[in-house]
N, C-alpha and C positions, 0 to 999 in steps of 0.2 A: 497815500500809497499803501498798498497791502504789505504787511510784514511777511517775513519768511514763514513764521508760525501760522499765520492766516492762510497762506498758500498751502501749507501742509494740511490744514483743516479741510480746505477745498478739495485737495487731492484725495483725502480719506473719504469724503462724501461722494467722490466719483465712483467709488466701489461699494459704499455702504449708504443705507438710507438715512441713518441717524447717528449723531455723535453726542454723547452725554458729557456733562462737565467733568465728572469723576474719571471717565475714560480718557478725556483729553489731558487731564492733569497727569495721569500715569503714563500715557503714551508719549506725550510731547514735553514732559518735564517742565511744566509751568504751574504757577500757583492758581488756586480756584479764582481769585480775584482777577488775575491776568486773563485767564480763559474767558471769564464772563465779559470782560471788557472787549476782548477780541470777537466774541460771539455777537455782542451788541453792534460793534462797528461793521461787521460783515452783514448783519441783518439790515442795518441802516442803509448800507450800500446796495441792498437788494440781491446780494449774492447767496443768502441762505434765508431760511425762515426760523424764527424762534419758536420753540415748543417747550413745554414744561420740562425742566431739567437739562435742556441742551438745544441743539439745532438740527435741522434736517435740510436736505437738498431744497433749493428754491423750486417752487412749483413751475412747471412749464406753462407757457401761454395756452390759451384755449385750443390752439391748433397744434400743440405738442412741441413747439420749438423752444429750446432753451435760450435764455438771454446770452448774448455774446459775452458780456462782462463775466458771466459765470464760466462759460466754456473756455475762455482764454486763460483762466487761472488753473485749470486742471492739467497737470503734467506739462507745464509750459516750457521748462528747460528741455525736457525730452522732445517735445514737438519741434522746438527750434533746431535741435540736432538732426532730427529727421528731415526737416525742410532743407537744411544745408546739404545733407546727403543727396537728396533728390536733385537739387540744383546742380550738383556735381555730375549728374548723369546726363544733363541736357546738352545736346550739341549746339554750337553757335548758330544763330539765325533761325531757331526753331519757332514754330507757332504753337500756342498752348491754350487749351481750355483749362481754367482753374476755378473750381467751385468755391463756395463760401464757407468752408469749414474753419474752425479755430486752428487746426493744424496747418492747413494750406495757407492761411493768412501769413504765416511766418515766412513763406517764400518771398514776400516782399523785401526781406533783408538780404536775399542772396541771388535773385534772378539777374542774369547778365543783361547788359544794355541792349544787345542785339537780340531781342526777343519780342515777339508779338503775343500779347495776352488778351484773351477774351474771358471775361469774368462777370459774375453776378454778385461779387463781394465788395461792399463799400470799404470794409476794413483793409483788404488787400490794396485797393486803389489808393486809399488815404496813406498807407504806409509807403507805397511807391512814390507818391507825390512828395512826402516829407523827405524821402531818401534822395530824390533827384531835384531838389529845389533850384539848383543852378542850371538845370536843363539836362538834356540827354535822357537816358533811361529807356525802358521798354516802351513799345507802342501799345497803349491800353485801350481796349474797347469794352465799355461797361454796358451791359444789357439794360434795357428798360424793364418795365414790369411793376408789380406792386412792391413797394418798399416795406418790408417787415421791420419796424423800428427797433424792436428789442434785439433781433438777431443780426441786423445790418445786412440782410440779404434781399436781393431783387428776385421775386418769385411770381408764379402764376403763368397764365397762358401767354401773356405778352412777353414775359422773360424767356419762356421756352421758344416762342416763335423767333425772337431776336437771336437767341443762341443758334437756332437751326439754320440761320442764314449763312453761317460760317462753317469752314472746314479747317481742322487743325491737325498738326503732326501728332500731338500728344494731349490727352486729357489727364489732368491730375486731380484726384478727388479724395476727400476724407470721408469716413464712414462712421456709422454707429456700431458696426460689427462686420466681421468677415470670418467665415468658416468654410468647411468643405462643401457646403451646399450653396454658397453664393455670397453676394455682397448685400448688406442691409443698411437702411437708414430708418429714422424714426417717424418721418412724415412723408406722405405721398407728394407734397409740394416739392420737397428736396429730391426725392427719388425721381420725380418726373423730369426735372432739369438735368439730373445726372444721366438719365437715359438718353436725352438728346445729345449730351456731350459724347457718350459712348458710341452712339450711332454715327457721329460725324468726325471721329478722330481715328487716326491710323493705329496709335498705341494708347493703352490705358494704364495709368499708374495709380495704385491705391496707396495712400499715405496714412498709416494708422499707428497710434501709440499702443503700448503693450496691453492696455485694458480692453482694446477692441478685438483682440485675436480670440477666435473660438466662440464668438458671440453672435447670436442672431437677434434682430430687432423686428419691429412691426412690419416694415415694408421691404420686400425683396427687390433690390434694384436690378440685379442681373445674375446670371450664373458665372462661375469662374472661367468658363470658356471665352468670355468677353474681356478678361483681364490679362494684361501682359505681365505686369510686375507689381509686387507688393513690397513696400519699404516699411520696415518696422524695427523695433528694438529687440535685441536678442535677450530672451528670458527663458530660463530652464522650464518654468511652468507652462510655457507656450509651445514647447518642442513638438509634442504630438500633433497639435493643431496645425503648426506650420508644416510639418511633414505631410499632412493630409492635403494642405493647399498646394504644396509642391507636386504631389502625386497627381493633382488635377491639371498640371501643366503650367502653373503660374511660377515665374521666376521670383524667388524670395530673396530680397536683399536685407540683411540685418545690420543694424548699427550697434556697437557695443554700448552697454548701459553706462550711465554716468558713474565715474569713480567716486566712491564714498570717502 
């Protein structure tokens, strides 16, 4: 199990390319020996790469997708609070598209039983299965398609075709970035399936931790005119970016940051 300190290292690497031993010692108040042990454990688990004097972000796969094990560690407590907030916005009996992001997977902890879920996320499906082992729970439709083993996502033309067979009340999606120009993800494979969800849902909700606000990534998924609501964490440094998103007509719902 990853220690709190290792989670903090992972969150630091979400915003920085590289973490040196001496910087980790000063920032996280640990001894050099402890930091090196943590770095080794994280590298052995495939969460980071060891480099001379420290660690850096784990390399993406050849198609640009980050491993699920790494994405789940970044801002995990914040993502859980955001997922809980989104679940509180959902009316009973609603049908949902839910994409395979590390943020949206936390919805498995909070979705009500009277819900229909169409998803390409093995992580979300597994969490719902564990939560409702005694029966009941949402009705879940898992798309087919190519299973990307490291990310736990069903992707490709078959996944998009399967998703396109359904219509949903709400699409809930995580992103690599959102700013005044639109919504972004880091690969065309993910962007493609999100576009299908957007086309076939009445409402579209973006679920994004604070590090995604004001950020553009490789693939533009859509403009803000296609988005109904953004749910994120209230951060002073994101105020200007959130004001611009509001000005584009998106409802912005903010969750208070975790109390220190």
